[in-house]
DODREN-435008 format. One line per 2 residues: their letters; for each residue z, x, y of C-alpha. Coordinates in nm, 3 decimals, padded with zeros to 5 digits, always signed. Each point is the difference from the previous one (the first is absolute). Layout:
BEGIN
a> Z,X,Y | ...
//
This chain:
BEGIN
xx> +00.000,+00.000,+00.000 | +00.079,+00.285,+00.238
xx> -00.344,+00.158,-00.029 | -00.178,-00.332,+00.030
xx> +00.197,-00.084,+00.315 | -00.100,+00.334,+00.150
xx> -00.367,-00.042,-00.085 | +00.008,-00.326,+00.195
xx> +00.168,+00.179,+00.286 | -00.265,+00.268,-00.010
xx> -00.268,-00.264,+00.021 | +00.153,-00.120,+00.327
xx> -00.140,+00.310,+00.165 | -00.358,-00.093,-00.082
xx> -00.048,-00.213,+00.319 | +00.044,+00.314,+00.206
xx> -00.298,+00.154,-00.173 | -00.196,-00.327,+00.045
xx> +00.059,-00.020,+00.375 | -00.069,+00.372,+00.036
xx> -00.345,-00.040,-00.155 | -00.279,+00.100,+00.233
xx> -00.358,-00.044,-00.118 | -00.205,+00.311,-00.039
xx> -00.179,+00.049,+00.330 | -00.252,+00.252,-00.125
xx> -00.338,-00.169,+00.011 | -00.289,+00.095,-00.220
xx> -00.240,+00.257,+00.134 | -00.285,-00.135,+00.215
xx> -00.340,+00.006,-00.175 | -00.226,+00.275,+00.121
xx> -00.351,-00.077,+00.120 | -00.281,+00.123,-00.227
xx> -00.173,+00.310,+00.128 | -00.353,-00.073,+00.136
xx> -00.278,+00.103,-00.230 | -00.182,+00.316,+00.101
xx> -00.359,-00.065,+00.116 | -00.257,+00.081,-00.268
xx> -00.296,+00.222,+00.100 | -00.340,-00.172,-00.022
xx> -00.189,+00.047,-00.325 | -00.324,+00.190,+00.050
xx> -00.302,-00.218,-00.059 | -00.350,+00.100,-00.102
xx> -00.292,-00.154,+00.183 | -00.151,-00.299,-00.173
xx> +00.303,-00.073,-00.217 | +00.133,-00.352,-00.041
xx> +00.326,+00.104,+00.165 | -00.192,+00.095,+00.313
xx> -00.164,-00.345,+00.024 | +00.071,-00.186,+00.323
xx> +00.077,-00.313,-00.206 | +00.318,+00.159,-00.124
xx> +00.292,-00.036,+00.243 | +00.162,+00.319,+00.121
xx> +00.316,+00.108,-00.181 | +00.215,-00.038,+00.309
xx> -00.124,-00.355,+00.071 | +00.142,-00.306,-00.181
xx> -00.260,-00.233,-00.162 | -00.081,-00.310,+00.204
xx> +00.086,-00.228,-00.291 | +00.103,+00.026,-00.365
xx> -00.108,-00.353,-00.091 | -00.229,-00.001,-00.305
xx> +00.024,+00.376,-00.045 | +00.268,-00.006,-00.271
xx> +00.209,+00.236,+00.209 | +00.360,-00.065,+00.103
xx> +00.079,+00.019,+00.369 | +00.127,+00.342,+00.108
xx> +00.383,-00.006,+00.009 | +00.159,+00.016,+00.340
xx> +00.217,+00.309,+00.027 | +00.368,-00.088,+00.053
xx> +00.144,+00.054,+00.342 | +00.265,+00.268,+00.033
xx> +00.346,-00.151,+00.060 | +00.114,+00.030,+00.356
xx> +00.322,+00.190,+00.060 | +00.270,-00.208,+00.170
xx> +00.048,+00.080,+00.366 | +00.279,+00.246,+00.078
xx> +00.278,-00.166,+00.198 | +00.040,+00.134,+00.348
xx> +00.353,+00.123,-00.070 | -00.130,+00.226,-00.280
xx> -00.252,+00.189,+00.211 | +00.246,+00.275,+00.092
xx> -00.075,+00.354,-00.110 | +00.142,+00.087,-00.343
xx> +00.298,+00.233,-00.015 | -00.102,+00.364,-00.029
xx> +00.160,+00.239,-00.242 | +00.110,+00.218,+00.292
xx> +00.194,-00.290,+00.152 | +00.283,+00.047,-00.253
xx> +00.241,-00.272,-00.116 | +00.081,-00.299,+00.223
xx> +00.275,+00.049,+00.257 | +00.219,-00.260,-00.169
xx> +00.025,-00.091,-00.369 | +00.212,-00.294,-00.115
xx> +00.085,-00.078,-00.364 | +00.213,-00.262,-00.173
xx> +00.126,+00.005,-00.360 | +00.158,-00.318,-00.140
xx> +00.117,-00.047,-00.359 | +00.166,-00.336,-00.067
xx> +00.131,+00.017,-00.356 | +00.144,-00.223,-00.269
xx> +00.215,+00.186,-00.251 | +00.208,-00.097,-00.301
xx> +00.213,+00.232,-00.210 | +00.127,-00.071,-00.352
xx> +00.279,+00.229,-00.126 | +00.182,+00.042,-00.326
xx> +00.380,+00.009,-00.006 | +00.020,+00.375,+00.064
xx> -00.230,-00.016,+00.305 | +00.140,-00.320,+00.151
xx> +00.134,+00.012,+00.357 | +00.278,-00.232,-00.125
xx> +00.164,+00.276,-00.206 | +00.360,+00.070,+00.102
xx> +00.003,+00.365,+00.121 | +00.356,+00.043,-00.126
xx> -00.056,-00.122,-00.356 | -00.376,+00.052,-00.034
xx> -00.034,-00.349,-00.152 | -00.109,-00.342,+00.120
xx> +00.278,-00.235,+00.119 | +00.088,-00.283,-00.242
xx> -00.249,-00.286,+00.015 | -00.253,+00.195,+00.214
xx> -00.339,+00.093,-00.144 | -00.211,+00.298,+00.102
xx> -00.229,-00.191,+00.240 | +00.243,-00.252,+00.149
xx> +00.048,+00.000,+00.377 | +00.355,+00.090,+00.103
xx> +00.161,+00.087,+00.332 | +00.075,+00.351,+00.126
xx> +00.286,+00.120,+00.216 | -00.234,+00.088,+00.290
xx> -00.113,-00.363,+00.034 | -00.326,+00.037,-00.195
xx> -00.091,-00.109,-00.354 | -00.159,+00.156,-00.304
xx> -00.317,-00.211,+00.024 | -00.303,+00.208,-00.101
xx> -00.279,-00.255,+00.052 | -00.165,-00.100,+00.326
xx> -00.247,+00.068,+00.278 | +00.043,+00.299,+00.228
xx> -00.194,+00.215,+00.244 | -00.046,+00.333,-00.175
xx> -00.180,+00.164,+00.292 | -00.055,-00.116,+00.360
xx> -00.142,+00.298,+00.184 | -00.169,+00.038,+00.335
xx> -00.174,+00.328,+00.072 | -00.127,+00.126,+00.335
xx> -00.197,+00.321,+00.036 | -00.084,+00.150,+00.339
xx> -00.292,+00.243,+00.034 | -00.011,+00.117,+00.364
xx> -00.217,+00.303,-00.089 | -00.161,+00.121,-00.324
xx> +00.246,+00.289,-00.017 | +00.319,-00.212,+00.003
xx> +00.133,-00.340,-00.109 | +00.325,-00.188,-00.062
xx> +00.089,-00.245,-00.276 | +00.273,-00.266,-00.014
xx> +00.069,-00.200,-00.315 | +00.272,-00.267,+00.023
xx> +00.149,-00.210,-00.282 | +00.095,-00.336,+00.150
xx> +00.201,-00.133,-00.296 | +00.087,+00.304,-00.213
xx> +00.077,-00.072,-00.363 | +00.372,+00.033,-00.085
xx> +00.074,+00.121,+00.354 | +00.113,-00.215,+00.296
xx> -00.180,+00.024,+00.335 | -00.328,+00.168,+00.094
xx> -00.087,+00.342,-00.144 | -00.260,+00.246,+00.122
xx> -00.193,+00.186,-00.266 | -00.262,+00.242,+00.130
xx> +00.062,+00.129,+00.351 | -00.172,+00.329,+00.067
xx> -00.228,+00.188,+00.238 | -00.311,+00.175,-00.134
xx> -00.184,+00.300,+00.143 | -00.333,+00.114,-00.148
xx> -00.158,+00.343,-00.019 | -00.348,+00.087,-00.128
xx> +00.007,+00.361,-00.111 | -00.361,-00.003,-00.123
xx> -00.263,-00.241,-00.126 | +00.175,+00.012,-00.340
xx> +00.370,+00.012,+00.093 | +00.198,-00.256,+00.202
xx> +00.375,-00.057,+00.034 | +00.227,-00.279,+00.118
xx> +00.352,+00.070,+00.128 | +00.237,-00.298,-00.023
xx> +00.348,-00.014,+00.155 | +00.235,-00.294,-00.055
xx> +00.071,-00.238,-00.289 | -00.258,-00.002,-00.281
xx> -00.042,-00.026,-00.377 | +00.123,+00.310,-00.180
xx> -00.324,+00.174,-00.109 | +00.115,+00.082,-00.352
xx> -00.251,-00.174,-00.229 | -00.300,-00.229,+00.020
xx> +00.196,-00.315,-00.088 | +00.246,+00.071,+00.279
xx> -00.285,+00.044,+00.249 | -00.192,-00.303,-00.132
xx> +00.018,-00.296,+00.235 | +00.154,-00.332,-00.107
xx> -00.305,-00.157,+00.168 | -00.231,+00.124,-00.275
xx> +00.226,+00.050,-00.304 | -00.066,-00.291,-00.242
xx> +00.361,+00.002,-00.132 | +00.264,-00.136,+00.235
xx> +00.248,+00.283,-00.071 | -00.028,+00.372,-00.060
xx> +00.106,+00.150,-00.333 | +00.369,+00.040,-00.081
xx> +00.003,+00.381,+00.045 | -00.139,-00.013,+00.354
xx> +00.251,-00.271,+00.095 | +00.293,+00.204,-00.139
xx> -00.101,+00.330,+00.164 | -00.130,-00.139,+00.333
xx> +00.159,-00.340,+00.076 | -00.151,-00.147,+00.312
xx> -00.286,+00.255,-00.021 | +00.052,+00.134,+00.354
xx> +00.188,+00.300,+00.138 | +00.004,+00.164,+00.344
xx> -00.145,+00.342,+00.078 | -00.327,+00.191,+00.043
xx> -00.303,-00.042,-00.226 | -00.328,+00.192,-00.001
xx> -00.299,-00.127,-00.196 | -00.305,+00.226,-00.036
xx> -00.336,-00.088,-00.153 | -00.258,+00.259,-00.099
xx> -00.303,+00.061,-00.223 | -00.181,-00.315,+00.112
xx> +00.331,-00.190,-00.003 | +00.038,+00.052,-00.374
xx> +00.311,+00.218,+00.038 | +00.307,-00.163,+00.154
xx> +00.309,+00.202,+00.090 | +00.324,-00.165,+00.114
xx> +00.296,+00.196,+00.136 | +00.311,-00.167,+00.140
xx> +00.353,+00.083,+00.114 | +00.232,-00.304,+00.004
xx> +00.366,-00.088,+00.042 | +00.043,-00.094,-00.364
xx> +00.135,-00.353,+00.063 | -00.236,-00.291,-00.076
xx> -00.002,-00.343,+00.161 | +00.194,-00.192,-00.265
xx> +00.289,+00.246,+00.004 | +00.301,-00.112,+00.203
xx> -00.003,+00.281,+00.257 | -00.368,-00.023,+00.090
xx> +00.029,-00.194,+00.326 | +00.354,+00.107,+00.096
xx> -00.034,+00.374,-00.070 | -00.342,+00.101,-00.138
xx> +00.138,+00.321,-00.154 | +00.350,+00.072,-00.129
xx> -00.036,+00.376,-00.044 | -00.165,+00.291,+00.177
xx> -00.240,+00.074,-00.284 | -00.351,-00.144,+00.019
xx> -00.217,-00.102,-00.296 | -00.363,+00.102,-00.040
xx> -00.294,-00.115,-00.210 | -00.348,+00.132,-00.079
xx> -00.273,-00.211,-00.162 | -00.349,+00.116,-00.104
xx> -00.284,-00.216,-00.130 | -00.364,+00.082,-00.074
xx> -00.267,-00.264,-00.056 | -00.267,+00.113,-00.249
xx> -00.197,-00.327,+00.037 | +00.090,-00.240,-00.282
xx> +00.331,+00.185,-00.052 | +00.261,+00.142,+00.233
xx> +00.305,+00.204,-00.097 | +00.305,+00.102,+00.196
xx> +00.345,+00.155,-00.005 | +00.303,-00.003,+00.228
xx> +00.347,+00.140,+00.045 | +00.304,-00.131,+00.188
xx> +00.312,+00.203,+00.079 | +00.308,-00.042,+00.211
xx> +00.367,-00.094,+00.008 | +00.178,-00.330,-00.050
xx> +00.348,-00.088,+00.110 | +00.300,-00.208,-00.110
xx> +00.237,-00.147,+00.255 | +00.357,-00.087,-00.097
xx> +00.097,-00.264,+00.257 | +00.359,-00.017,-00.128
xx> +00.097,+00.367,+00.019 | -00.259,+00.075,+00.272
xx> -00.182,+00.280,-00.173 | -00.362,+00.072,-00.090
xx> -00.167,+00.201,-00.272 | -00.360,+00.122,-00.019
xx> -00.215,+00.080,-00.303 | -00.351,+00.127,-00.073
xx> -00.277,-00.232,-00.117 | -00.365,+00.045,-00.090
xx> -00.297,-00.173,-00.164 | -00.329,+00.126,-00.150
xx> -00.292,-00.239,-00.043 | -00.348,-00.017,-00.153
xx> -00.269,-00.268,+00.035 | -00.352,-00.087,-00.108
xx> -00.217,-00.295,+00.102 | -00.326,-00.115,-00.155
xx> -00.206,-00.213,+00.239 | -00.353,-00.094,-00.102
xx> -00.229,-00.301,-00.034 | -00.103,-00.013,-00.365
xx> -00.151,-00.351,+00.018 | -00.168,-00.077,+00.332
xx> +00.031,-00.377,-00.043 | +00.378,+00.027,-00.044
xx> +00.094,+00.256,+00.261 | +00.223,+00.308,+00.012
xx> +00.242,+00.106,-00.270 | +00.316,+00.195,+00.089
xx> +00.246,+00.171,-00.231 | +00.311,+00.164,+00.147
xx> +00.226,+00.244,-00.188 | +00.304,+00.150,+00.174
xx> +00.311,+00.180,-00.120 | +00.305,+00.155,+00.172
xx> +00.284,+00.221,-00.119 | +00.293,-00.022,+00.243
xx> +00.345,+00.151,+00.046 | +00.261,-00.206,+00.189
xx> -00.272,-00.214,+00.167 | +00.160,-00.336,-00.087
xx> +00.147,-00.120,+00.331 | +00.221,-00.271,-00.150
xx> -00.177,-00.295,+00.168 | -00.112,-00.164,-00.327
xx> +00.248,+00.152,-00.245 | +00.351,+00.061,+00.134
xx> +00.056,+00.256,-00.275 | -00.314,+00.195,+00.089
xx> +00.114,+00.218,+00.290 | +00.228,+00.306,-00.038
xx> +00.371,-00.041,+00.075 | +00.277,+00.207,+00.159
xx> +00.177,+00.209,-00.269 | +00.371,-00.022,-00.078
xx> +00.039,+00.349,+00.144 | -00.173,-00.018,+00.336
xx> -00.095,+00.369,-00.010 | -00.197,-00.047,-00.322
xx> -00.365,-00.099,-00.013 | -00.074,-00.372,+00.029
xx> +00.041,-00.205,-00.316 | -00.250,-00.231,-00.172
xx> -00.299,+00.230,+00.061 | -00.300,-00.110,-00.206
xx> -00.358,+00.092,-00.077 | -00.220,-00.307,-00.037
xx> -00.358,-00.093,-00.080 | -00.223,-00.272,+00.144
xx> -00.359,-00.084,-00.086 | -00.248,-00.287,+00.001
xx> -00.352,-00.092,-00.108 | -00.192,-00.264,+00.196
xx> -00.340,-00.154,-00.069 | -00.197,-00.211,+00.248
xx> -00.335,-00.170,-00.057 | -00.197,-00.204,+00.250
xx> -00.176,-00.295,-00.166 | -00.283,-00.069,+00.238
xx> +00.063,-00.071,+00.367 | +00.276,-00.258,-00.044
xx> +00.229,+00.115,-00.282 | +00.217,+00.295,-00.096
xx> +00.216,+00.072,-00.304 | +00.249,+00.276,-00.066
xx> +00.274,+00.132,-00.223 | +00.285,+00.245,+00.065
xx> +00.254,+00.174,-00.218 | +00.277,+00.180,+00.190
xx> +00.304,+00.184,-00.129 | +00.304,+00.181,+00.138
xx> +00.243,+00.220,-00.192 | +00.303,+00.053,+00.221
xx> +00.155,+00.281,-00.208 | -00.200,+00.197,-00.256
xx> +00.319,+00.133,-00.155 | +00.114,-00.354,-00.086
xx> -00.170,-00.191,-00.279 | -00.203,-00.303,+00.113
xx> +00.139,-00.029,+00.354 | -00.333,-00.148,+00.101
xx> -00.201,-00.279,+00.162 | -00.331,-00.129,-00.141
xx> -00.220,-00.262,+00.165 | -00.325,-00.170,-00.110
xx> -00.187,-00.193,+00.271 | -00.339,-00.174,-00.031
xx> -00.150,-00.155,+00.314 | -00.297,-00.215,+00.104
xx> -00.134,-00.067,+00.347 | -00.259,-00.217,+00.176
xx> -00.163,+00.104,+00.329 | -00.079,-00.298,+00.223
xx> -00.133,+00.256,+00.244 | +00.053,+00.375,-00.021
xx> +00.296,-00.026,+00.238 | +00.171,-00.290,-00.180
xx> +00.106,+00.024,-00.364 | +00.211,-00.217,-00.229
xx> +00.171,+00.187,-00.283 | +00.225,-00.070,-00.297
xx> +00.213,+00.250,-00.193 | +00.227,-00.007,-00.303
xx> +00.241,+00.287,-00.070 | +00.200,+00.065,-00.314
xx> +00.275,+00.257,+00.062 | +00.247,+00.176,-00.227
xx> +00.262,+00.183,+00.207 | +00.259,+00.230,-00.159
xx> +00.067,+00.228,+00.299 | +00.374,+00.066,+00.007
xx> +00.274,+00.245,+00.091 | +00.057,+00.305,-00.215
xx> +00.196,-00.081,-00.315 | -00.043,-00.378,+00.033
xx> -00.146,-00.219,-00.273 | -00.360,-00.118,+00.036
xx> +00.026,-00.345,+00.164 | -00.322,-00.145,-00.145
xx> -00.106,-00.184,+00.316 | -00.320,-00.204,-00.030
xx> -00.180,-00.171,+00.288 | -00.309,-00.217,+00.034
xx> -00.137,-00.023,+00.353 | -00.268,-00.260,+00.080
xx> -00.152,+00.013,+00.345 | -00.299,-00.133,+00.191
xx> -00.086,+00.079,+00.359 | -00.263,+00.011,+00.271
xx> -00.100,+00.321,+00.174 | -00.156,-00.047,+00.344
xx> -00.116,+00.328,+00.153 | -00.167,-00.075,+00.332
xx> -00.129,+00.249,+00.256 | -00.129,-00.036,+00.355
//
């Protein structure tokens, strides 16, 4: 009964897709006029021949009548279609390549979402944290009250993303970008995402660089840099969300492209505190050390490969005894992406493979037991240090102009020294493009989550997440 009730609830989101439908505005190509036949040179005639007789009409003259001759009238050549007149407002000169980007660029990203989560007893939000069991008479997916005034309801409509982006391009050599989240998910108030200034340098015809200063996505891997505007899955993989919650950090970032833009080099120095972490807006960095990252990617055509490294220092703040402890952290990453159109009628195929080995990169935003802790003896090294592993494989296939299908497997091992302290997720998806900027999608995720503290028993949490949503990505 529970699943049936939720399928009906999921169907309630269908009207959104219906009202969002916009007919395809691409008209068929105009027919082209047939090319005029080339004039034929006159055939030489010999004197006295029948063809030279004056009774025979000239080749370029039509016969006076075809009645009684057994000949069909000569067909009238079709008239070439007339092109529609160009409206007066479209007679302006086209933009030249030297003009550069427009002075102002405005973008909006909206993702209204319906989501429902089914949990087993171990994964239920109703579990008593003291006993680790469900209260008497309460099932895993019942709705109960919480002490903060909320409930444990896991089904409903929400705005996953509501972003407005403004980009200013006063000159080709410099620009500024502002990206604001109007109703940030799981965070009260308005939140700014990207907010940085860009300066551009052209070292040669083959090498260009962009220097960005402000708040930006940490340039660690391709999934982190990939925009939510174009990613067909509504969330990033579990490893990226654990290592870089909120995606953004504050600092300096240089991106260089060379070798006909096939080689991309990213270098950045950042505070080391991402947006979802508590101190981000109050104090963007809690220690003097700064983190750095380098990311390289080369596009061979149908295949690109890359590697990256992140290094820096994290910190633990003891608000009771007013003390802080720092520790080293690092991550090494490899990636490969196949992008090719194997069947022209279908469209492009993309296969992503990424993997990361990380030391102390879990920031404790998803798993409270993930981050290091202050040791019993304050002068000792921090406790709960762990080496983890995250990887995912993602397949996307366009199905003509209006459909897309995909599948992702993502995994995170929080501590390689502990048996089966891991997360595994399987997510198929399907999407329909009403226009290229408006897509309806549906996803189903099956998750087995055994991430836990060192020495604890595997909890055996199982989750089923059903979601459907619209992605509107409009630009002016």
